[in-house]
C-alpha positions as CSV (number, residue, x, y, z in Angstrom):
1,M,216.5,72.1,-132.9
2,R,217.0,68.9,-134.2
3,S,216.4,67.3,-137.6
4,G,214.0,65.1,-136.7
5,D,212.1,67.4,-134.4
6,R,211.8,69.9,-137.4
7,L,210.0,67.2,-139.4
8,L,207.7,66.3,-136.4
9,D,207.0,70.0,-136.5
10,Q,206.1,70.6,-139.5
11,Q,204.0,67.0,-139.9
12,T,201.8,68.4,-137.2
13,I,201.5,71.7,-138.8
14,N,200.7,70.3,-141.9
15,K,198.3,67.5,-140.3
16,S,196.5,70.8,-138.8
17,S,195.9,72.7,-142.2
18,C,194.6,70.0,-143.2
19,D,192.0,69.5,-140.3
20,Y,191.4,73.2,-140.7
21,L,190.6,72.8,-144.3
22,A,188.5,70.0,-143.8
23,R,186.2,72.1,-141.3
24,I,186.0,74.9,-144.0
25,L,185.1,72.9,-146.7
26,L,182.3,70.7,-144.1
27,I,180.8,74.0,-143.6
28,T,180.8,75.1,-146.7
29,L,179.2,72.3,-148.2
30,W,176.2,72.5,-144.7
31,V,175.7,76.0,-145.7
32,G,174.9,75.3,-149.6
33,F,172.9,72.6,-148.7
34,T,170.7,74.2,-146.2
35,T,170.5,77.2,-148.6
36,G,169.5,75.2,-151.6
37,C,166.3,73.2,-149.2
38,S,165.0,76.4,-148.3
39,K,165.0,77.8,-152.0
40,S,163.4,74.6,-153.1
41,T,160.6,74.1,-150.3
42,G,159.7,77.6,-150.8
43,S,159.6,77.6,-154.7
44,N,157.9,74.4,-155.7
45,V,154.6,74.9,-154.7
46,S,154.3,78.3,-156.4
47,E,156.3,77.6,-159.8
48,K,155.0,74.3,-160.2
49,Y,151.1,75.2,-159.8
50,Y,151.2,78.7,-160.1
51,P,153.7,80.4,-163.1
52,G,155.4,83.0,-162.5
53,A,155.0,83.2,-158.4
54,A,157.1,84.7,-156.0
55,S,159.4,82.5,-154.2
56,S,159.1,84.4,-150.9
57,A,155.6,83.3,-149.2
58,L,155.5,81.5,-145.8
59,M,155.8,78.2,-145.7
60,I,153.6,76.6,-143.6
61,H,154.0,73.0,-141.9
62,S,151.7,71.1,-139.6
63,N,152.9,70.1,-135.8
64,P,151.5,66.7,-135.3
65,F,148.9,66.1,-132.5
66,G,150.9,63.5,-131.5
67,E,148.1,60.8,-130.5
68,L,145.1,58.6,-132.3
69,N,141.7,59.2,-132.2
70,G,141.3,55.4,-131.4
71,E,143.1,53.6,-134.1
72,E,143.1,56.4,-136.7
73,E,144.7,60.0,-136.9
74,Y,142.5,62.7,-135.8
75,N,140.8,64.0,-139.4
76,A,140.9,67.7,-138.0
77,S,138.5,69.4,-141.0
78,A,137.2,72.8,-138.5
79,I,138.2,75.0,-135.7
80,V,137.0,77.4,-133.5
81,P,137.9,79.6,-130.5
82,I,136.2,79.3,-127.2
83,A,138.4,81.2,-125.1
84,D,142.2,82.2,-124.4
85,S,144.2,78.8,-125.6
86,R,141.1,76.5,-126.2
87,F,139.7,75.6,-129.4
88,L,137.0,73.1,-130.4
89,I,137.9,71.1,-133.3
90,A,135.8,69.0,-135.3
91,D,137.2,65.7,-136.4
92,N,134.8,64.1,-139.9
93,N,135.6,60.8,-138.7
94,T,133.9,61.6,-135.3
95,N,129.9,62.5,-135.5
96,D,128.7,62.4,-132.3
97,A,131.6,64.6,-130.2
98,L,134.0,67.8,-130.8
99,F,137.1,68.0,-129.2
100,E,139.3,70.7,-127.1
101,L,142.7,71.6,-128.0
102,S,144.4,73.6,-125.5
103,L,147.7,75.4,-126.2
104,T,150.6,76.5,-124.1
105,P,151.6,80.3,-124.2
106,D,154.5,79.3,-127.2
107,G,151.7,77.6,-129.1
108,Q,152.3,74.2,-127.8
109,K,150.0,71.2,-127.7
110,K,148.7,71.5,-123.7
111,G,147.8,68.2,-122.7
112,P,145.7,65.8,-124.7
113,L,142.8,66.4,-126.9
114,I,139.5,66.5,-124.8
115,R,136.1,65.0,-125.9
116,R,133.2,67.1,-125.8
117,P,130.1,64.8,-126.7
118,L,127.8,66.7,-128.5
119,Q,124.2,65.8,-126.3
120,G,121.1,65.2,-127.9
121,L,122.0,63.7,-130.7
122,S,120.5,60.2,-131.3
123,P,123.3,57.8,-132.9
124,G,123.6,58.0,-136.7
125,M,121.9,61.0,-137.1
126,I,124.6,62.8,-139.2
127,D,128.0,61.8,-140.8
128,D,131.0,63.6,-141.9
129,L,131.4,66.8,-139.9
130,E,133.3,69.1,-142.1
131,D,133.1,73.1,-141.3
132,M,131.7,74.8,-138.1
133,T,131.9,78.5,-137.3
134,L,130.7,80.6,-134.2
135,A,127.9,83.0,-133.9
136,E,127.0,85.0,-130.8
137,E,123.7,86.9,-130.0
138,G,122.1,87.2,-127.0
139,G,124.5,86.6,-124.6
140,R,124.4,83.1,-125.6
141,R,127.1,81.4,-128.3
142,Y,126.6,78.9,-130.7
143,V,128.5,77.0,-132.7
144,F,127.0,75.8,-136.2
145,V,128.5,72.4,-137.5
146,T,127.5,71.6,-141.6
147,S,128.0,67.8,-142.9
148,S,129.5,67.3,-146.5
149,M,126.1,66.0,-147.3
150,Y,128.2,63.8,-149.9
151,V,126.9,60.7,-151.6
152,K,128.9,57.6,-151.4
153,K,129.5,54.1,-152.4
154,A,127.5,51.5,-150.0
155,K,127.1,47.6,-150.4
156,K,127.1,46.2,-153.7
157,N,128.4,49.4,-155.3
158,R,124.9,50.9,-154.4
159,L,125.0,54.9,-153.9
160,E,123.7,56.1,-150.8
161,I,123.6,59.8,-148.8
162,P,124.6,59.3,-145.7
163,P,123.0,61.2,-142.8
164,S,123.7,64.7,-143.1
165,G,122.5,68.4,-142.1
166,V,123.1,71.3,-140.0
167,L,123.8,71.2,-136.3
168,R,122.8,74.2,-134.3
169,V,125.1,73.4,-131.4
170,T,124.9,75.6,-128.0
171,I,128.0,76.0,-125.3
172,N,126.3,76.2,-122.2
173,P,128.2,77.9,-119.2
174,D,129.6,74.6,-117.8
175,D,131.1,74.0,-121.3
176,T,129.0,71.1,-122.0
177,L,127.2,71.0,-125.9
178,S,124.1,71.0,-126.7
179,A,123.4,69.9,-130.1
180,E,120.1,70.4,-133.0
181,H,120.1,68.1,-135.8
182,L,118.1,70.6,-138.8
183,P,116.4,67.9,-140.8
184,G,115.8,67.9,-144.7
185,F,118.1,70.3,-145.1
186,R,120.2,68.6,-147.9
187,D,116.8,68.5,-150.1
188,W,116.1,72.2,-148.8
189,L,119.4,73.6,-150.1
190,I,119.1,71.7,-153.5
191,G,115.9,73.1,-153.9
192,A,116.8,76.3,-153.3
193,Y,119.7,76.3,-155.5
194,P,119.2,74.5,-158.6
195,Q,123.0,74.6,-159.8
196,L,123.3,72.1,-157.1
197,A,120.8,69.4,-159.0
198,P,123.3,67.6,-161.7
199,S,125.5,66.9,-158.7
200,A,123.1,65.7,-155.8
201,N,123.7,62.4,-156.7
202,L,126.8,61.9,-158.0
203,E,130.3,61.1,-155.7
204,P,132.7,63.7,-155.0
205,D,135.4,62.4,-157.3
206,D,132.6,62.8,-160.4
207,D,131.8,66.5,-159.3
208,G,129.2,65.4,-156.8
209,L,127.9,67.8,-154.1
210,N,130.3,68.4,-151.3
211,I,130.5,71.1,-148.5
212,E,133.5,71.7,-146.6
213,G,133.1,75.4,-145.7
214,L,131.0,77.4,-143.1
215,A,130.9,81.4,-142.0
216,W,128.9,83.3,-140.0
217,D,128.6,86.5,-141.2
218,K,127.0,88.5,-138.4
219,T,126.3,91.5,-140.6
220,S,124.0,90.1,-143.0
221,H,122.8,87.2,-140.3
222,T,123.8,84.6,-142.8
223,L,125.7,81.3,-143.0
224,L,127.9,81.1,-145.6
225,F,128.3,77.9,-147.2
226,G,131.2,77.1,-149.1
227,V,131.6,74.1,-151.6
228,R,134.4,72.2,-152.6
229,S,132.4,70.0,-155.5
230,P,130.8,70.8,-158.0
231,S,133.0,74.1,-159.0
232,P,131.2,75.4,-162.4
233,G,133.4,76.8,-164.3
234,G,136.5,76.9,-162.1
235,K,134.6,79.1,-159.7
236,P,134.5,77.7,-156.6
237,L,130.7,78.7,-154.5
238,V,129.6,79.9,-151.9
239,L,126.0,79.6,-150.8
240,P,124.4,82.3,-148.6
241,V,121.9,81.3,-146.1
242,K,119.8,83.5,-144.0
243,I,119.0,82.4,-140.2
244,K,115.7,84.5,-139.4
245,D,115.9,84.1,-135.7
246,L,119.2,82.7,-134.3
247,S,117.6,81.3,-131.3
248,G,114.3,80.3,-133.1
249,P,113.0,76.9,-134.3
250,W,115.8,75.2,-135.8
251,T,113.8,74.4,-138.9
252,T,114.1,75.3,-142.8
253,N,111.1,77.5,-142.3
254,N,113.6,79.5,-139.8
255,L,116.0,80.0,-143.1
256,E,116.0,81.9,-146.3
257,A,118.5,81.5,-149.0
258,G,120.0,83.9,-150.9
259,P,121.9,84.4,-154.7
260,A,125.2,82.0,-155.0
261,I,128.4,83.4,-155.2
262,Q,130.9,82.5,-157.4
263,L,134.4,83.1,-156.4
264,S,137.1,84.1,-158.8
265,V,140.8,82.1,-157.9
266,E,143.7,82.0,-159.9
267,A,144.2,79.0,-162.5
268,A,145.8,76.3,-160.8
269,A,146.6,72.5,-161.8
270,G,143.0,71.4,-162.0
271,E,139.4,72.5,-160.4
272,Q,139.7,74.1,-157.1
273,G,137.0,74.2,-154.3
274,I,136.1,75.8,-150.9
275,R,138.1,73.2,-148.2
276,S,137.5,76.1,-145.4
277,L,135.8,79.6,-145.2
278,Y,136.1,81.9,-141.9
279,Y,135.3,85.8,-141.1
280,D,138.5,87.1,-140.0
281,Q,137.4,90.3,-137.8
282,N,141.1,91.9,-137.8
283,R,141.4,91.5,-141.7
284,D,137.5,92.8,-142.2
285,A,137.2,90.3,-144.7
286,F,137.0,86.3,-145.3
287,L,140.0,83.8,-145.7
288,V,139.2,80.9,-147.8
289,I,141.5,78.0,-148.0
290,T,140.8,76.2,-151.5
291,G,142.5,73.1,-152.8
292,K,141.7,70.5,-155.2
293,S,137.8,69.7,-155.9
294,G,137.9,66.0,-156.8
295,G,140.6,62.6,-157.0
296,D,141.5,64.1,-160.6
297,S,143.1,67.6,-160.0
298,K,146.4,68.2,-158.5
299,A,145.4,71.7,-157.4
300,P,147.6,72.7,-154.1
301,F,145.8,74.4,-151.0
302,A,146.2,77.9,-151.4
303,L,144.8,80.8,-149.0
304,Y,142.6,83.8,-150.5
305,E,141.3,86.9,-149.0
306,W,137.6,87.7,-150.1
307,S,136.1,90.9,-149.0
308,G,132.2,89.2,-149.3
309,N,131.5,91.4,-152.6
310,A,129.2,89.9,-154.3
311,K,131.3,89.7,-157.8
312,G,133.7,87.1,-155.7
313,E,136.7,88.9,-156.2
314,T,139.6,87.8,-154.3
315,R,143.3,88.6,-153.8
316,R,145.4,85.0,-153.2
317,L,148.3,85.4,-149.9
318,A,151.5,84.9,-149.9
319,V,151.2,81.5,-148.0
320,E,152.1,78.3,-149.0
321,F,151.5,75.0,-147.3
322,A,154.0,72.0,-146.8
323,K,153.4,69.0,-149.3
324,K,151.8,66.6,-146.7
325,M,149.7,68.8,-145.1
326,K,146.0,68.6,-145.7
327,P,144.8,72.2,-144.4
328,E,140.9,72.7,-143.5
329,G,140.5,74.8,-140.6
330,I,141.3,78.0,-139.8
331,T,140.3,80.7,-136.9
332,R,141.6,83.4,-134.7
333,G,141.8,83.3,-131.2
334,T,144.4,84.6,-128.5
335,I,146.9,82.1,-127.1
336,G,148.4,83.3,-123.8
337,G,146.8,86.9,-124.5
338,K,148.6,86.7,-127.6
339,N,146.6,87.0,-131.2
340,A,147.1,84.2,-133.3
341,L,145.6,81.9,-136.5
342,V,145.6,78.7,-135.8
343,I,145.1,76.1,-139.1
344,V,144.1,72.6,-138.5
345,D,145.2,69.6,-140.2
346,D,142.8,66.5,-141.8
347,G,146.1,64.8,-141.3
348,G,146.3,65.0,-137.9
349,G,148.0,68.1,-136.6
350,F,147.8,72.2,-136.3
351,Q,150.3,75.0,-137.0
352,V,149.6,78.7,-135.1
353,V,150.7,81.8,-137.0
354,W,151.1,84.8,-134.3
355,G,149.3,88.0,-135.3
356,D,152.3,89.6,-135.7
357,K,153.7,87.8,-138.4
358,K,152.0,89.6,-141.9
359,L,150.4,87.9,-144.5
360,P,151.2,89.8,-147.8
361,Y,149.0,89.2,-150.9
362,A,150.7,87.1,-153.5
363,G,152.8,88.9,-156.1
364,A,153.2,92.4,-153.5
365,T,156.6,93.7,-153.5
366,Q,158.3,93.0,-150.4
């Protein structure tokens, strides 16, 4: 072999070695980067807001709906199942309709959201739909929907109470929705629970009355209203309202107030209130989404389990929500015949958590 050939071969070997080392270095940097991101994603919320919390929580992100409600995002504040792979959601900026969300067997959005008008409502009868729950009895299905019942500033900084109340919505055999408005409910609720009186005429950010949770307790024939604010002593309120006759006259005479329940939740960076309330038959317990009660709080969204006990004892689940996600509705249904939880995001999206995905308690040994 000539000396020139040997020199060329040695240069080729050196170049190949450098290329190989460069590839190894790039792979090492990429693995280190992705591992670091995974750790920070899993621990940011827990360590910042719940000191000493485990970093192995299930992180839930939101899948965008990919469409707008007019010129705005869908502010999805509640969800209930109506059939396999089909759900109704409430948008708190839409007061005369619910929307149907259909999913594919793998949990992806199937087609556009379908507007389902609330038949029987006069224009402007109710405002700010915040949560809903499904009740079935006597072969009939009802969806109960609560407004926030909040106070807001109107013209010239004067306070006003937007049209509020609770809807009883009948799901008809042809899937149309017939709605009945319960008049005078806000005043009745404040009269039944005196602890609400100091907050009745304040804005939500000033610890004013704000309802964002609603669940049906079949055993006690009771609607459970979850209060975002006020949150006396840092303990979110649940207000049990029994319905004497589910299909009876939709008036306050058909209601009976039970003792208020205060939920014990872990201390966080600010006051917490209820953002969604749902009875999960699979767990035989209520799932409670909590979050900041007002504008000054920095409490993160969290998921708790509550057995329904009168003491309000809860256990936090090892679940964290992505920073930009605002979970305000949760329900269980089937998707392609498979059991799943579906969570909707007030920022315009949803997420599916399949039934085989365990939700352990926070702090439990994995």
